[in-house]
C-alpha positions as CSV (number, residue, x, y, z in Angstrom):
1,M,-46.3,-22.8,275.9
2,P,-44.2,-25.8,276.5
3,D,-40.9,-25.5,278.4
4,A,-37.6,-25.0,276.6
5,G,-36.6,-28.6,277.1
6,R,-39.6,-29.9,275.4
7,L,-39.2,-27.5,272.5
8,D,-35.6,-28.5,272.0
9,R,-36.7,-32.2,272.1
10,L,-39.4,-31.4,269.5
11,A,-36.8,-29.8,267.2
12,V,-34.5,-32.8,267.4
13,V,-37.4,-35.2,266.8
14,A,-38.5,-33.2,263.8
15,R,-35.1,-33.6,262.2
16,E,-35.1,-37.3,263.0
17,L,-38.6,-37.9,261.7
18,V,-38.0,-36.2,258.3
19,S,-34.7,-38.0,257.9
20,E,-36.5,-41.4,258.1
21,L,-37.3,-42.9,254.7
22,D,-39.0,-46.1,255.8
23,L,-42.7,-45.7,256.8
24,D,-42.7,-48.3,259.5
25,D,-39.6,-46.6,261.1
26,V,-41.4,-43.2,261.0
27,L,-44.5,-44.6,262.7
28,E,-42.5,-46.4,265.4
29,H,-40.3,-43.3,266.1
30,L,-43.5,-41.1,266.3
31,L,-45.2,-43.3,268.9
32,Q,-42.0,-43.7,271.1
33,T,-41.5,-39.9,271.0
34,A,-45.1,-39.1,271.8
35,R,-45.0,-41.4,274.8
36,E,-41.8,-39.8,276.0
37,L,-42.9,-36.2,275.6
38,T,-46.4,-36.5,277.1
39,G,-45.7,-39.2,279.7
40,A,-48.5,-41.5,278.3
41,P,-47.8,-45.2,278.8
42,F,-49.9,-46.1,275.7
43,A,-49.7,-44.7,272.2
44,A,-51.2,-45.9,269.0
45,L,-51.7,-44.7,265.4
46,G,-54.6,-45.5,263.2
47,V,-54.3,-45.3,259.4
48,L,-57.6,-44.5,257.5
49,N,-58.9,-46.7,254.8
50,A,-59.5,-45.5,251.2
51,A,-63.2,-44.5,252.0
52,R,-62.0,-42.6,255.1
53,D,-64.8,-44.2,257.2
54,G,-62.6,-46.7,259.2
55,L,-59.2,-47.9,259.9
56,E,-57.2,-50.2,257.6
57,R,-54.1,-50.4,259.9
58,F,-53.5,-49.9,263.6
59,V,-50.0,-49.6,265.1
60,E,-49.6,-49.5,268.9
61,C,-46.9,-49.1,271.4
62,G,-47.1,-49.9,275.1
63,I,-48.8,-53.4,275.1
64,D,-46.7,-56.6,275.2
65,D,-47.1,-59.3,272.6
66,E,-48.9,-61.7,275.0
67,R,-51.6,-59.2,275.8
68,R,-51.9,-58.2,272.2
69,A,-52.6,-61.8,271.3
70,L,-55.3,-62.0,273.9
71,I,-56.9,-58.8,272.6
72,G,-57.4,-60.2,269.1
73,D,-58.3,-58.2,266.0
74,P,-57.2,-54.5,266.0
75,P,-59.9,-51.8,266.2
76,R,-61.7,-50.8,263.0
77,G,-62.5,-47.2,264.0
78,R,-65.7,-47.2,266.0
79,G,-66.7,-45.4,269.3
80,I,-64.2,-42.7,270.4
81,L,-61.9,-43.6,267.5
82,G,-64.8,-43.2,265.1
83,L,-65.5,-39.7,266.5
84,L,-62.0,-38.6,265.5
85,I,-62.6,-40.0,262.0
86,S,-65.9,-38.2,261.5
87,D,-64.7,-35.0,263.2
88,P,-60.9,-34.8,262.7
89,R,-60.0,-32.3,265.5
90,P,-57.9,-32.8,268.6
91,L,-59.9,-34.6,271.3
92,R,-58.8,-34.6,275.0
93,L,-60.7,-36.5,277.6
94,D,-60.0,-36.8,281.4
95,D,-61.9,-40.0,281.6
96,V,-63.0,-41.9,278.5
97,R,-65.5,-44.0,280.6
98,G,-67.8,-41.1,281.0
99,H,-68.2,-40.4,277.3
100,P,-71.3,-41.7,275.5
101,L,-69.2,-43.2,272.7
102,A,-66.9,-45.2,275.1
103,Y,-67.7,-48.7,273.9
104,G,-66.1,-51.5,271.9
105,V,-63.0,-51.9,274.0
106,P,-62.2,-55.6,274.3
107,A,-62.3,-57.2,277.7
108,E,-58.7,-58.2,277.5
109,H,-57.6,-54.7,276.8
110,P,-56.2,-52.6,279.7
111,P,-58.9,-50.1,280.9
112,I,-58.6,-46.7,279.2
113,T,-58.9,-43.7,281.4
114,T,-57.3,-40.5,280.1
115,F,-57.2,-40.0,276.3
116,L,-55.7,-37.6,273.8
117,G,-56.3,-38.0,270.1
118,V,-55.1,-35.7,267.2
119,P,-55.5,-36.1,263.4
120,I,-52.5,-36.5,261.0
121,T,-53.3,-34.5,257.9
122,I,-51.4,-34.8,254.7
123,G,-52.3,-32.0,252.3
124,D,-56.0,-31.4,252.6
125,A,-56.9,-35.0,253.6
126,T,-56.8,-36.8,257.0
127,W,-54.3,-39.7,256.7
128,G,-54.8,-41.1,260.2
129,N,-54.9,-40.3,263.9
130,L,-52.5,-40.3,266.8
131,Y,-53.8,-41.7,270.1
132,L,-52.4,-41.3,273.6
133,A,-53.9,-42.9,276.7
134,N,-53.7,-43.8,280.4
135,K,-51.5,-40.9,281.6
136,P,-51.9,-41.0,285.4
137,E,-53.1,-37.4,285.5
138,P,-55.2,-35.7,282.8
139,F,-53.6,-34.6,279.5
140,T,-52.8,-30.9,279.5
141,E,-53.0,-28.2,276.8
142,E,-49.3,-28.5,276.6
143,D,-49.6,-32.2,275.9
144,E,-52.2,-31.5,273.2
145,W,-50.0,-28.8,271.6
146,T,-47.0,-31.2,271.6
147,A,-49.1,-34.0,270.0
148,V,-50.4,-31.6,267.3
149,V,-46.8,-30.5,266.5
150,L,-45.7,-34.1,266.4
151,A,-48.6,-35.0,264.1
152,R,-47.6,-32.2,261.7
153,W,-44.0,-33.3,261.6
154,A,-45.1,-36.8,261.3
155,A,-47.3,-35.9,258.3
156,I,-44.3,-34.4,256.5
157,A,-42.2,-37.5,257.4
158,I,-44.9,-39.9,256.3
159,E,-45.3,-38.1,253.0
160,N,-41.6,-38.2,252.4
161,A,-41.5,-41.9,253.2
162,R,-44.4,-42.6,250.9
163,L,-42.8,-40.7,248.1
164,Y,-39.5,-42.5,248.6
165,E,-41.3,-45.9,248.7
166,G,-43.1,-44.9,245.5
167,L,-39.8,-44.0,243.8
168,E,-38.2,-47.2,245.1
169,R,-41.1,-49.2,243.8
170,R,-41.0,-47.6,240.4
171,R,-37.2,-48.1,240.2
172,D,-37.6,-51.7,241.2
173,E,-40.3,-52.1,238.5
174,L,-38.0,-50.5,236.0
175,E,-35.1,-52.7,236.9
176,R,-37.3,-55.8,236.7
177,A,-38.6,-54.6,233.3
178,V,-35.1,-54.1,232.0
179,A,-34.0,-57.5,233.5
180,R,-36.9,-59.2,231.9
181,L,-36.3,-57.6,228.6
182,S,-32.7,-58.7,228.8
183,A,-33.8,-62.2,229.7
184,T,-36.2,-62.3,226.8
185,T,-33.5,-61.2,224.4
186,E,-31.1,-63.7,225.8
187,I,-33.7,-66.4,225.6
188,A,-34.4,-65.6,221.9
189,I,-30.7,-65.6,221.0
190,A,-30.0,-68.8,223.0
191,L,-33.0,-70.7,221.6
192,G,-32.2,-69.5,218.1
193,A,-28.8,-71.0,218.3
194,E,-30.0,-74.4,219.4
195,V,-31.6,-77.2,217.4
196,D,-31.5,-80.1,219.7
197,R,-34.7,-80.6,221.8
198,E,-33.2,-81.5,225.2
199,P,-30.9,-78.4,225.5
200,I,-33.8,-76.2,224.3
201,L,-36.2,-77.6,226.9
202,E,-33.6,-77.1,229.6
203,L,-33.1,-73.4,228.5
204,V,-36.9,-72.9,228.4
205,V,-37.6,-74.0,232.0
206,K,-34.5,-72.2,233.4
207,R,-35.1,-68.9,231.7
208,A,-38.8,-69.0,232.3
209,R,-38.2,-69.5,236.0
210,A,-35.9,-66.5,236.1
211,L,-38.3,-64.4,234.1
212,V,-41.2,-64.6,236.6
213,D,-39.0,-65.5,239.7
214,A,-40.9,-68.8,240.2
215,R,-40.2,-71.5,242.7
216,E,-40.5,-74.2,240.0
217,V,-41.3,-74.3,236.2
218,A,-42.2,-77.3,234.1
219,V,-42.9,-78.0,230.5
220,L,-45.6,-80.4,229.4
221,L,-45.6,-81.6,225.8
222,E,-48.2,-83.5,223.9
223,L,-47.2,-86.9,222.8
224,G,-49.7,-89.3,221.3
225,G,-52.6,-87.6,223.0
226,D,-50.9,-87.6,226.4
227,L,-49.1,-84.9,228.2
228,T,-45.5,-85.7,229.2
229,V,-43.3,-83.9,231.7
230,A,-40.6,-83.0,229.3
231,A,-38.4,-80.7,231.5
232,H,-38.5,-78.9,234.9
233,A,-36.3,-76.6,236.9
234,G,-36.3,-75.2,240.4
235,D,-37.2,-76.7,243.8
236,V,-38.5,-79.9,242.3
237,G,-39.4,-83.2,244.0
238,E,-40.2,-86.5,242.3
239,T,-42.0,-86.0,239.0
240,A,-44.3,-88.3,236.9
241,D,-43.5,-89.1,233.3
242,V,-47.1,-88.5,232.1
243,V,-49.9,-86.4,233.7
244,E,-53.7,-86.5,233.3
245,R,-55.1,-84.3,230.6
246,D,-58.9,-84.6,230.9
247,G,-60.4,-82.5,233.7
248,T,-57.2,-80.7,234.5
249,R,-56.1,-77.1,234.2
250,W,-53.3,-77.9,231.8
251,G,-55.8,-79.9,229.7
252,E,-58.0,-76.8,229.7
253,V,-55.1,-74.6,228.5
254,M,-54.2,-77.2,225.8
255,A,-57.8,-77.1,224.6
256,S,-58.3,-73.3,224.8
257,G,-54.9,-72.1,223.9
258,R,-55.3,-69.4,226.5
259,A,-53.2,-68.6,229.6
260,L,-54.6,-69.3,233.1
261,R,-53.7,-67.9,236.5
262,V,-54.6,-70.0,239.6
263,D,-54.4,-67.8,242.8
264,D,-55.3,-70.6,245.2
265,I,-54.4,-74.1,244.1
266,A,-55.9,-75.7,247.3
267,A,-59.3,-74.3,246.5
268,D,-59.1,-74.9,242.8
269,G,-59.6,-78.7,242.7
270,R,-58.4,-79.1,239.1
271,L,-54.7,-78.5,239.4
272,D,-52.6,-81.1,241.2
273,P,-48.9,-79.9,241.4
274,A,-47.6,-83.2,242.9
275,P,-47.0,-85.0,239.6
276,L,-44.8,-82.0,238.5
277,G,-42.8,-82.2,241.7
278,A,-44.3,-79.1,243.2
279,S,-46.2,-80.5,246.2
280,G,-47.4,-77.8,248.5
281,A,-47.4,-75.1,245.8
282,R,-50.0,-72.4,246.4
283,T,-50.3,-70.4,243.2
284,A,-49.7,-71.2,239.5
285,L,-49.4,-69.6,236.1
286,L,-50.1,-71.8,233.0
287,V,-49.2,-70.5,229.5
288,P,-49.7,-72.4,226.2
289,L,-46.9,-73.2,223.9
290,S,-48.6,-72.4,220.6
291,Y,-47.2,-72.5,217.1
292,R,-49.3,-71.6,214.0
293,L,-52.6,-72.0,215.8
294,R,-51.6,-75.4,217.3
295,T,-50.9,-75.8,221.0
296,V,-48.0,-78.2,221.4
297,G,-47.6,-78.0,225.2
298,V,-48.0,-76.0,228.4
299,L,-45.5,-74.0,230.4
300,V,-46.4,-74.1,234.1
301,A,-44.9,-71.9,236.8
302,F,-45.5,-72.5,240.5
303,D,-45.2,-69.9,243.3
304,R,-43.0,-66.8,243.6
305,R,-39.7,-67.6,245.2
306,D,-39.7,-64.7,247.6
307,A,-43.4,-64.6,248.3
308,P,-45.0,-68.0,247.7
309,G,-48.5,-66.8,248.7
310,D,-48.6,-63.9,246.3
311,P,-50.3,-64.8,243.0
312,F,-48.8,-64.1,239.6
313,G,-50.0,-60.9,238.0
314,S,-51.0,-59.8,234.5
315,R,-47.5,-58.6,233.8
316,D,-46.1,-62.0,234.7
317,E,-48.6,-63.6,232.3
318,A,-47.8,-61.1,229.5
319,L,-44.0,-61.8,229.9
320,L,-44.4,-65.6,230.0
321,R,-46.8,-65.5,227.0
322,S,-44.3,-63.5,225.0
323,F,-41.5,-65.9,226.0
324,A,-43.7,-69.0,225.3
325,T,-44.1,-67.9,221.7
326,S,-40.4,-68.0,221.1
327,A,-40.1,-71.2,223.1
328,A,-42.8,-72.9,221.1
329,I,-41.1,-72.0,217.8
330,A,-37.8,-73.3,219.1
331,V,-39.4,-76.6,220.4
332,V,-41.2,-77.2,217.1
333,T,-38.1,-76.4,215.1
334,A,-36.1,-78.8,217.2
335,E,-38.7,-81.5,216.7
336,T,-38.7,-80.8,212.9
337,V,-35.0,-81.1,212.8
338,E,-35.1,-84.3,214.8
339,K,-37.7,-85.8,212.5
340,S,-35.7,-84.6,209.5
341,R,-32.5,-86.3,210.9
342,L,-34.4,-89.5,211.5
343,R,-35.9,-89.4,208.0
344,T,-32.4,-88.7,206.5
345,A,-30.9,-91.6,208.5
346,I,-33.7,-94.0,207.5
347,E,-33.3,-92.9,203.8
348,A,-29.5,-93.3,204.0
349,A,-29.9,-96.7,205.6
350,E,-32.3,-97.8,202.9
351,A,-29.9,-96.5,200.3
352,E,-27.1,-98.4,201.9
353,R,-29.1,-101.6,201.9
354,G,-29.9,-101.0,198.2
355,R,-26.2,-100.6,197.4
356,W,-25.3,-103.9,199.2
357,A,-28.2,-105.6,197.4
358,R,-26.9,-104.3,194.0
359,E,-23.3,-105.3,194.9
360,L,-24.4,-108.9,195.8
361,H,-26.8,-109.1,192.8
362,D,-24.6,-107.5,190.1
363,E,-21.3,-109.1,191.1
364,T,-21.5,-112.0,193.5
365,L,-24.8,-113.5,192.5
366,Q,-24.2,-113.2,188.7
367,S,-20.7,-114.6,189.1
368,L,-22.0,-117.6,191.1
369,G,-24.7,-118.1,188.4
370,G,-22.0,-118.1,185.7
371,L,-19.9,-120.5,187.8
372,L,-23.0,-122.8,188.0
373,V,-23.4,-122.8,184.3
374,L,-19.7,-123.5,183.8
375,L,-19.7,-126.5,186.1
376,A,-22.9,-127.8,184.6
377,S,-21.5,-127.6,181.1
378,A,-18.3,-129.4,182.2
379,E,-20.3,-132.2,183.9
380,G,-20.7,-134.3,180.7
381,G,-17.4,-133.4,179.1
382,D,-14.0,-135.1,178.9
383,D,-11.3,-134.9,181.6
384,V,-9.5,-132.1,179.8
385,H,-12.7,-130.0,179.6
386,L,-13.5,-130.8,183.3
387,R,-10.0,-129.8,184.5
388,R,-10.2,-126.5,182.6
389,A,-13.6,-125.8,184.0
390,T,-12.5,-126.7,187.5
391,S,-9.5,-124.4,187.2
392,V,-11.7,-121.5,186.1
393,A,-14.2,-122.2,188.9
394,V,-11.4,-122.1,191.5
395,E,-10.2,-118.7,190.2
396,R,-13.8,-117.3,190.2
397,L,-14.4,-118.7,193.7
398,A,-11.3,-117.0,194.9
399,D,-12.4,-113.7,193.4
400,E,-15.9,-114.0,194.9
401,I,-14.4,-114.9,198.3
402,A,-12.3,-111.8,198.1
403,N,-15.3,-109.7,197.0
404,L,-17.4,-111.1,200.0
405,R,-14.5,-110.3,202.3
406,S,-14.4,-106.8,201.0
407,I,-18.2,-106.4,201.5
408,I,-18.0,-107.9,205.0
409,A,-15.0,-105.5,205.8
410,E,-17.1,-102.6,204.6
411,L,-20.0,-103.7,206.8
412,R,-17.9,-104.2,209.9
413,P,-14.1,-104.5,209.5
414,A,-12.5,-107.1,211.7
415,A,-9.4,-104.9,212.1
416,L,-11.5,-102.3,213.8
417,D,-12.7,-104.7,216.4
418,E,-9.5,-106.6,216.9
419,L,-6.7,-104.0,216.4
420,G,-8.3,-100.6,216.8
421,L,-8.8,-97.5,214.7
422,G,-5.3,-96.9,213.4
423,P,-4.7,-100.3,211.8
424,A,-8.3,-100.4,210.5
425,L,-7.9,-97.0,208.9
426,R,-4.7,-98.1,207.2
427,A,-6.3,-101.3,205.8
428,L,-9.3,-99.2,204.6
429,V,-7.0,-96.8,202.7
430,R,-5.0,-99.7,201.1
431,R,-8.2,-101.4,200.0
432,V,-10.0,-98.4,198.5
433,A,-6.9,-96.8,197.0
434,G,-5.8,-100.1,195.5
435,G,-9.1,-100.7,193.9
436,A,-9.2,-97.2,192.4
437,G,-5.6,-96.9,191.4
438,L,-4.9,-94.0,193.8
439,D,-1.6,-93.0,195.3
440,A,-2.4,-92.9,199.0
441,S,-0.8,-92.0,202.3
442,V,-1.9,-92.5,205.9
443,D,-0.5,-90.5,208.8
444,V,-1.6,-91.5,212.4
445,D,-0.2,-89.1,215.0
446,G,-0.6,-89.2,218.8
447,L,-2.8,-92.2,219.0
448,D,-1.8,-94.8,221.7
449,E,-2.4,-98.2,220.1
450,E,-2.4,-99.8,223.6
451,A,-5.4,-97.8,224.7
452,R,-8.6,-98.3,222.7
453,L,-11.0,-95.5,222.0
454,P,-14.7,-95.9,222.8
455,G,-16.4,-98.2,220.3
456,E,-18.9,-95.5,219.1
457,L,-16.1,-93.1,218.5
458,E,-13.9,-95.6,216.5
459,T,-16.9,-96.5,214.4
460,A,-17.9,-92.9,213.7
461,V,-14.3,-92.0,212.6
462,Y,-14.0,-95.1,210.5
463,R,-17.4,-94.6,208.8
464,V,-16.7,-91.0,207.9
465,A,-13.3,-92.0,206.5
466,Q,-14.9,-94.8,204.5
467,E,-17.6,-92.6,203.0
468,A,-15.1,-89.8,202.2
469,L,-12.7,-92.3,200.5
470,T,-15.6,-93.8,198.5
471,N,-16.5,-90.4,197.3
472,V,-12.9,-89.7,196.3
473,A,-12.6,-93.1,194.5
474,K,-15.9,-92.8,192.6
475,H,-16.5,-89.1,192.0
476,A,-13.4,-87.0,192.4
477,R,-11.3,-88.3,189.4
478,A,-8.3,-87.9,191.8
479,T,-4.8,-89.4,191.4
480,R,-3.8,-89.2,195.0
481,V,-5.4,-89.0,198.5
482,A,-3.8,-88.2,201.9
483,V,-5.4,-89.3,205.1
484,A,-4.3,-88.0,208.5
485,L,-5.6,-88.9,212.0
486,A,-4.2,-86.6,214.8
487,A,-5.0,-87.2,218.5
488,S,-4.5,-84.3,220.9
489,P,-5.8,-83.8,224.4
490,G,-9.6,-83.8,224.1
491,E,-9.8,-84.0,220.3
492,L,-9.4,-86.4,217.5
493,L,-9.0,-84.8,214.0
494,L,-9.5,-86.7,210.8
495,T,-8.3,-85.0,207.6
496,I,-8.7,-86.3,204.1
497,A,-7.3,-84.4,201.2
498,D,-7.4,-85.3,197.5
499,D,-6.3,-83.6,194.2
500,G,-9.5,-84.3,192.3
501,A,-11.9,-82.1,190.4
502,G,-13.6,-80.7,193.5
503,F,-16.6,-81.9,195.5
504,D,-20.3,-81.3,194.8
505,L,-21.8,-81.1,198.2
506,G,-25.3,-81.8,196.8
507,A,-24.3,-84.8,194.8
508,P,-25.5,-88.3,196.0
509,S,-22.7,-90.7,196.7
510,G,-24.7,-94.0,196.7
511,G,-24.0,-94.4,200.4
512,F,-24.6,-92.1,203.4
513,G,-23.2,-89.1,201.6
514,V,-22.5,-85.7,203.2
515,A,-25.8,-85.8,205.2
516,G,-24.8,-89.1,206.7
517,M,-21.3,-87.9,207.5
518,R,-22.6,-84.8,209.2
519,E,-25.1,-87.0,211.1
520,R,-22.4,-89.3,212.4
521,V,-20.1,-86.5,213.4
522,G,-22.9,-84.6,215.1
523,L,-24.0,-87.6,217.1
524,A,-20.5,-88.0,218.3
525,G,-20.5,-84.3,219.4
526,G,-18.0,-83.2,216.7
527,T,-17.9,-80.9,213.8
528,L,-17.5,-81.5,210.0
529,S,-16.1,-79.1,207.4
530,I,-15.7,-79.8,203.6
531,T,-13.6,-77.3,201.6
532,P,-13.8,-77.9,197.8
533,S,-11.6,-76.1,195.3
534,P,-10.4,-76.6,191.7
535,E,-7.2,-78.1,193.2
536,G,-9.1,-80.7,195.2
537,T,-11.1,-81.2,198.4
538,V,-10.1,-81.2,202.1
539,L,-12.5,-82.8,204.6
540,R,-11.9,-82.2,208.3
541,A,-13.9,-84.0,211.0
542,A,-13.1,-83.1,214.6
543,F,-14.3,-85.5,217.4
544,P,-14.1,-85.0,221.1
545,Q,-12.4,-87.9,222.9
546,P,-11.4,-89.0,226.4
547,L,-8.1,-87.5,227.5
548,A,-6.8,-90.9,228.6
549,A,-6.9,-92.2,225.0
550,T,-4.2,-89.8,223.7
551,S,-0.5,-89.9,223.9
552,S,1.2,-86.7,222.9
553,N,4.7,-88.2,223.1
554,R,4.1,-91.2,220.9
555,P,6.1,-91.0,217.6
556,R,4.2,-91.0,214.4
557,S,3.4,-94.2,212.5
558,R,3.1,-94.2,208.8
559,A,1.7,-96.6,206.1
């Protein structure tokens, strides 16, 4: 039996081993303790492979890093080590060199003399073996007993560590699954709330990157037969605008509509990450963006952030495919909205051109034609007739000049360019209200007339007011209209209220109409609300504006 000191030390070691929850720490502690208790300068542990006919891992203690590098590959479980695998019982040798299976030791390895090996058994199966060697004197029965006890305690500690690692792994998988589910839900909500393509594409690449923990993610979209790099996120270098489609992996995904995992980009030959700003990427996951059996693009993820060499798995593919479905719907919806807006803008522009053509034809052109007839008829008459015709012609010319000025002012008011939004708005209200017989008021509050607003903003506010006032004059049957323009830090609010018969949001106005007003306000980054009622209609258009263009202390100016 071992002495009391060794028994006490074994008891302490047992508590220390079973308290360890990291497998590598358990193995290191076991080897250090085995060397200490037996006096062996060299200790190692071999872990069996799944077939239990060789070693899949070899951990050693007692050889420095320089010598280990010279030795080369670790042993695979042949010779004496193989004997312990085929016959898992304690083996004690006074001199290994005399044994018939003493072969396979590398020349750079220190010579092995004395040897003690014991199996580590977990349950009914041998998990590995503990090896001790090169004790100056032969190993004793007490050393063998100590090694066997250590191996038993080590088996318990190893099983605990493996169970703990399994629990940690399952917990991590569960946390990742919950996080990914949350990300997918967040993505669906975020994408469902957006209709502009650029913000949607930015959301797609950022959320996709977080979903599979990728180093970089890019979106390729089809445009005229080519594939364009529409968006990217992550550790991205310089990207190309267009990438090759024929003979490439993304071209293959576009054609097949199926996801593709590339575990070794360097060996693949058909996937060049450089045009997507991912030079040096080692692995990739490509998922189609498909909508109603049509592939509109490809979502490409490169490398895991924490483990660049580890390939993407089937779970990553399933997650990204599910996400890509929502992303494709959002992208196609945004493109549809964009096309609809363009179509609406074109239709409104054509309608506006038609209105100006009718104005010029029905009023100016017909009046000029009548004036021509009048002057022609007076050409052969007496002086009295000629003077009368000239007087009428002068009046008509004055009227037509006024009409042309009105048309030009509606096309582009000089006051807007020369004086700014406030004066131009007052002139607009006077002209429209005077022509329709409306009682009108204008209230401009907080706008510093010495500081001009950006031209696009002034034009947007003016055109919305122009269209709204035209609607009031032509369709509302109103008797009065009130226009207010209020500038506050960061916002410009236009309010137009009338006492007419309400407002039909679906009725055409002959100009840009409600769709055109919404388009203008939306392009300026603002919001538009129209509240009709039997007592009249209130239109509110809120525009963001630079803070420097406001003056909260400026007194109100009225017209």
